[in-house]
C-alpha positions as CSV (number, residue, x, y, z in Angstrom):
1,X,-24.0,1.5,-3.0
2,X,-24.5,4.7,-5.8
3,X,-28.4,4.5,-5.3
4,X,-27.7,4.9,-1.6
5,X,-25.4,8.1,-2.0
6,X,-27.4,9.4,-3.9
7,X,-31.0,9.6,-1.7
8,X,-28.2,10.9,1.4
9,X,-27.6,14.2,-1.4
10,X,-30.4,15.0,-0.8
11,X,-31.9,14.4,1.9
12,X,-28.3,15.7,3.0
13,X,-29.2,19.2,0.9
14,X,-33.5,19.2,3.1
15,X,-31.9,19.8,6.7
16,X,-30.2,23.2,7.2
17,X,-26.1,23.2,8.1
18,X,-26.7,23.5,11.8
19,X,-29.0,20.6,12.1
20,X,-27.5,17.8,14.4
21,X,-28.5,15.1,12.2
22,X,-26.2,16.2,9.4
23,X,-23.5,14.8,11.3
24,X,-25.1,11.3,11.1
25,X,-25.9,11.9,7.3
26,X,-21.7,12.1,7.6
27,X,-21.4,8.9,9.4
28,X,-23.3,7.1,6.7
29,X,-21.5,8.3,3.8
30,X,-18.1,7.2,5.2
31,X,-19.7,3.9,5.7
32,X,-20.8,3.6,2.2
33,X,-17.3,4.9,0.7
34,X,-15.5,2.0,3.6
35,X,-18.3,-0.6,1.7
36,X,-17.6,1.0,-1.9
37,X,-13.4,0.6,-0.8
38,X,-13.7,-3.7,0.2
39,X,-15.7,-4.4,-2.7
40,X,-13.3,-3.2,-4.5
41,X,-10.7,-5.0,-2.8
42,X,-12.5,-7.7,-3.5
43,X,-13.2,-7.0,-6.7
44,X,-8.8,-7.1,-7.3
45,X,-8.7,-10.4,-5.6
46,X,-10.9,-12.8,-7.2
47,X,-10.0,-11.1,-10.7
48,X,-6.3,-9.2,-10.7
49,X,-5.0,-7.8,-13.3
50,X,-1.6,-8.3,-15.2
51,X,0.8,-5.7,-14.4
52,X,1.3,-3.2,-17.3
53,X,5.0,-3.4,-17.7
54,X,7.2,0.6,-18.6
55,X,10.5,2.0,-17.8
56,X,8.8,3.4,-14.0
57,X,10.4,6.0,-12.5
58,X,10.4,4.7,-8.7
59,X,11.0,8.5,-7.7
60,X,8.4,9.8,-8.8
61,X,6.1,6.9,-7.4
62,X,7.3,7.7,-4.1
63,X,6.9,11.6,-4.3
64,X,3.4,11.0,-6.0
65,X,3.0,8.3,-2.8
66,X,3.5,10.3,-0.5
67,X,2.3,13.2,-1.0
68,X,-1.4,11.4,-1.0
69,X,-0.2,9.7,2.2
70,X,0.3,13.4,3.7
71,X,-3.0,14.3,3.9
72,X,-4.5,10.8,5.7
73,X,-2.0,12.0,8.7
74,X,-5.3,13.1,10.5
75,X,-4.1,14.4,14.0
76,X,-1.3,12.3,13.9
77,X,2.5,13.7,13.9
78,X,4.1,11.9,11.3
79,X,7.4,12.9,9.5
80,X,8.2,11.2,6.1
81,X,11.9,10.7,5.0
82,X,13.1,9.6,1.4
83,X,16.5,8.0,1.3
84,X,16.5,6.6,-3.0
85,X,20.2,5.6,-4.2
86,X,21.4,8.0,-7.2
87,X,22.4,4.5,-8.9
88,X,18.8,3.4,-8.9
89,X,17.9,3.5,-13.1
90,X,14.5,3.1,-14.8
91,X,13.8,-0.6,-14.1
92,X,11.1,-2.6,-16.1
93,X,7.6,-2.4,-13.8
94,X,4.1,-1.2,-13.9
95,X,4.2,2.2,-11.8
96,X,0.3,2.5,-11.2
97,X,0.8,-1.1,-9.5
98,X,3.7,-0.1,-7.5
99,X,2.3,3.0,-6.2
100,X,-0.7,1.5,-4.8
101,X,1.5,-1.5,-3.2
102,X,3.9,2.0,-1.5
103,X,0.6,3.6,-0.7
104,X,-1.0,0.4,0.7
105,X,2.9,0.1,3.0
106,X,2.5,3.8,4.1
107,X,-0.7,4.1,4.8
108,X,-0.4,1.0,7.1
109,X,2.4,3.1,8.8
110,X,0.3,5.9,9.4
111,X,-2.0,4.2,11.4
112,X,0.3,2.2,13.2
113,X,1.6,5.5,14.4
114,X,-0.3,6.9,17.6
115,X,0.2,10.2,18.2
116,X,3.6,10.8,16.4
117,X,6.7,9.5,14.6
118,X,7.9,8.3,11.4
119,X,8.1,7.0,8.4
120,X,10.8,6.3,5.9
121,X,11.1,5.4,1.9
122,X,14.2,3.5,1.0
123,X,15.1,2.6,-2.6
124,X,18.6,0.9,-3.6
125,X,20.2,-1.2,-5.9
126,X,20.5,-4.8,-5.0
127,X,24.0,-6.2,-6.4
128,X,23.7,-9.2,-8.2
129,X,24.5,-12.4,-7.0
130,X,27.4,-14.2,-9.4
131,X,27.0,-13.1,-12.9
132,X,24.5,-14.9,-14.2
133,X,21.4,-13.5,-12.1
134,X,20.3,-10.1,-12.8
135,X,20.3,-7.4,-9.9
136,X,17.5,-6.2,-8.2
137,X,15.9,-3.0,-7.3
138,X,15.1,-3.2,-3.2
139,X,12.6,-0.8,-1.9
140,X,11.8,-0.4,2.0
141,X,9.1,1.6,4.0
142,X,9.5,1.8,7.5
143,X,7.6,2.8,10.6
144,X,8.4,3.7,14.4
145,X,5.0,2.1,15.6
146,X,4.3,-0.2,18.0
147,X,5.5,-3.8,15.9
148,X,3.3,-6.5,14.8
149,X,4.3,-9.7,17.6
150,X,5.0,-12.8,16.7
151,X,2.4,-14.7,16.5
152,X,0.7,-12.1,13.9
153,X,3.8,-11.4,12.0
154,X,3.4,-14.6,10.1
155,X,-0.3,-14.7,9.0
156,X,-0.2,-10.9,8.1
157,X,-0.1,-12.1,4.6
158,X,-2.8,-14.5,4.9
159,X,-6.0,-13.0,2.4
160,X,-9.1,-12.0,4.8
161,X,-6.3,-12.3,8.3
162,X,-6.7,-8.7,10.0
163,X,-5.8,-7.1,13.3
164,X,-7.3,-3.4,12.7
165,X,-11.1,-2.6,13.4
166,X,-12.9,-2.9,10.1
167,X,-9.8,-4.4,7.9
168,X,-10.8,-7.2,4.9
169,X,-7.4,-8.2,5.5
170,X,-6.7,-7.6,1.6
171,X,-4.6,-5.3,1.6
172,X,-1.0,-7.0,2.4
173,X,-2.3,-10.3,0.7
174,X,-2.9,-8.0,-3.1
175,X,0.2,-5.9,-2.1
176,X,1.9,-9.4,-1.9
177,X,0.2,-10.9,-5.2
178,X,1.5,-7.4,-7.3
179,X,5.0,-7.6,-6.1
180,X,5.1,-11.7,-7.1
181,X,3.8,-10.6,-10.8
182,X,6.1,-8.3,-11.0
183,X,9.0,-11.7,-10.6
184,X,9.6,-10.1,-7.1
185,X,9.3,-10.6,-3.1
186,X,7.9,-8.9,-0.3
187,X,8.5,-9.4,3.1
188,X,8.1,-8.1,6.3
189,X,10.7,-7.8,9.5
190,X,9.2,-5.6,13.2
191,X,9.9,-5.7,16.9
192,X,7.7,-5.3,19.5
193,X,7.7,-0.8,20.7
194,X,10.2,-0.8,17.9
195,X,8.1,-0.7,13.7
196,X,7.8,-2.8,11.3
197,X,9.9,-2.9,8.3
198,X,8.2,-4.3,4.8
199,X,10.9,-4.8,2.3
200,X,10.0,-5.2,-1.4
201,X,12.4,-6.7,-4.2
202,X,12.0,-6.3,-7.7
203,X,14.7,-8.3,-9.9
204,X,16.2,-6.0,-12.6
205,X,14.8,-7.6,-16.5
206,X,14.8,-6.8,-19.6
207,X,12.4,-8.8,-20.4
208,X,8.5,-8.5,-19.3
209,X,7.3,-11.7,-21.1
210,X,9.2,-13.2,-18.1
211,X,7.9,-11.5,-15.3
212,X,4.3,-12.2,-16.3
213,X,5.2,-15.8,-16.7
214,X,5.6,-15.4,-13.1
215,X,1.5,-14.0,-12.8
216,X,0.3,-16.2,-14.4
217,X,2.2,-19.5,-12.6
């Protein structure tokens, strides 16, 4: 791919800026980037990295995610909303992997919105069920897209299952694997013509070793 990309750059330099074939070369560039992303997804899926746990600042991660997502809206009119509980503490997690998951969910929401809509990210503390169990952090990503039909909803987390043209079907599967590595869950709710909601729940843990054991299993 690096060789092909380099050859495209060399060829492009030989064409005047107004040459019609430059559009073809740009299409080739995009295809190289698409194939590169597909290969990277396959590598990550085949050789997943264990989380590097640290004290995660979820607000900073969400803000950084939306800064990147806003650049991908294209011609869509998408409003973004953040609702973060002021009592939400820093918690044990891999900030970069959480960023990867949130960005994937937000970009999926953007792609689902045809012309205009809204994407909301909420983050709250979820109460513990009894004194013996820790509480958890709950993050919800909601879009106002067309929703996911029931016959697809049960399958969207399966590897290589996709309803998007050109999709690899690995994005949501990788997201669920990352959250499982944190000892948490990723679920989806959707209603046709009303939108979709993806819910992440990560337990508040004091020892990273407990979470790593979940990942190994």
